[in-house]
N, C-alpha and C positions, 0 to 999 in steps of 0.2 A: 544596474544593480545585478549582483550575482545571487542566484537562488540556492537554497538548501534543497537537496534531493534525498529522499529516503526510499526504502523498498528496493534494495540492491543497487541503487544508483549512488553516485558520488555525492558527498555533502561537504560543507566547510566546517572546520573545527577551529575555534579560537583558543590558542594556548597562551597563558599569561605567566606561568611560573616554570616548574621543572620540565614540563613537556616542550618548552621552547628549546631545550637542549636536544640537538639533533641526534646525538648518539642514543640518548634515552628514548626518544620518540621512535627511532628506527627499531629498537628492541621491543618496544611496547606495541607498535603499530607499523609493521614492516611495509604496508602498502601506502602509507601516508606520502603525499607529495607536497613539498614546501611551496607555498604560493607567494606570500607577501608579509611584510611588517605592517601592522595595523593598530589603530587606537580605538579603545572602547570608551566613549564619553560618559561622564556622570557616574563613574565608579572609581573606587580606589582599591589598590592591592593591600591586603592586610594578612597577618599571620594569627591564627587562633587555635585554641585547644592544645592538645599534646598528643603526638604520635609516637608510639614506642618504636616503630620502624624508622621514623625520621629523627627520633631523639630530640624532639622539640615541636614547636607550633608549626602548623601546616598553612600553606598559602590558600587564600580564597579572595573573593572580591566582595565589596559591599557598596551599595548605592551611595553616592556622594556627589551632590550637585556641584558642577564646576570642576571636578577632578577628572582624571583620565588614567586608563591603564594601557600601557604599551605592551603589545604581544605579537604573536605570529599566527597567520592563517595557514592551515594545512587543508588539503583536499583529502578526505578519507572515505572509505567505503562503510557501508552499514556494519560489515563484519569487523572493520577496524574500530568502529565506535563501540561495539560489544567488547572488544579486547580492552579498550580504554576503560569501559565501565568496570571491568574486573579489577584493574589497577587502582581505580579511584573508589572502589567499594561502593558503587552505585547500587541502590539508592540510599543505603544506610549512611555512609559518610559524606558523599557528594551527590547532588542531583543535577539534572540538565537545566540549562537556562538558554533560551533563544536570545541572541544578541545581534545587533547591527554594528559592524565595525568599519572603520574608514582608513584608507591609506593616505599618505602625504600627497600622492598623485591624484586624489579625488575619487578613486574607486571605492565602492561600497560592497560589503559582503554580509549577507545574512548567514549567521553561523550558529553553531551550538557550542556551548562551553560548560564547564563544571563550576558549581558554587557549593560551598559547605551546606549540608542539610541543616545543621544547627550553627547559628552564628554565636559562637562562644566568646569568652573573654579573650582579648588580644594577648599574645605571648611572643616569645622569642624563638626564631627558628635556629636550628643547629648550624654551626659553621659549615659542616659538610653539605647540608641541604642548600644553604645559600650559595655555596661554590657551584653546585649543579645548576642553579638558576642563573648565576652570573655567567657561566659558560654558555648557556642558552642565549643570553643577551649578546655575547661575543659572536656566537654562531650566526646570528642574524644581523651583525654589524650595527647593533644599537649602541653598544659601548666599546 
């Protein structure tokens, strides 16, 4: 098992939507190091609320027994997490969630991820936002 470290040390971050896009992630968190594709069990990816910036619903995860979310693990610093916090409007828009994710090779990572603070009604994401997410899936060789 891989541990999460805080207080200036590296930690693992599980990205499941637009932060899977390596270009976006390098702009938001330059010290992030790509680690692995991983799966978060018993959750599903949904889009909720409305973001003026994104011009549509934003991605989040919701507990859902038997479902899974495919995403990416990055190693980040505490300073990197603070930068992501600003982008995700923590703690107003998104909050932290400690998760355990698994690779196809059997590795396990204890990581931090973001989940919407308010689980609003599901909606449609904008085509531009979906394109950023889809590029992230391509970046990681998922699609």
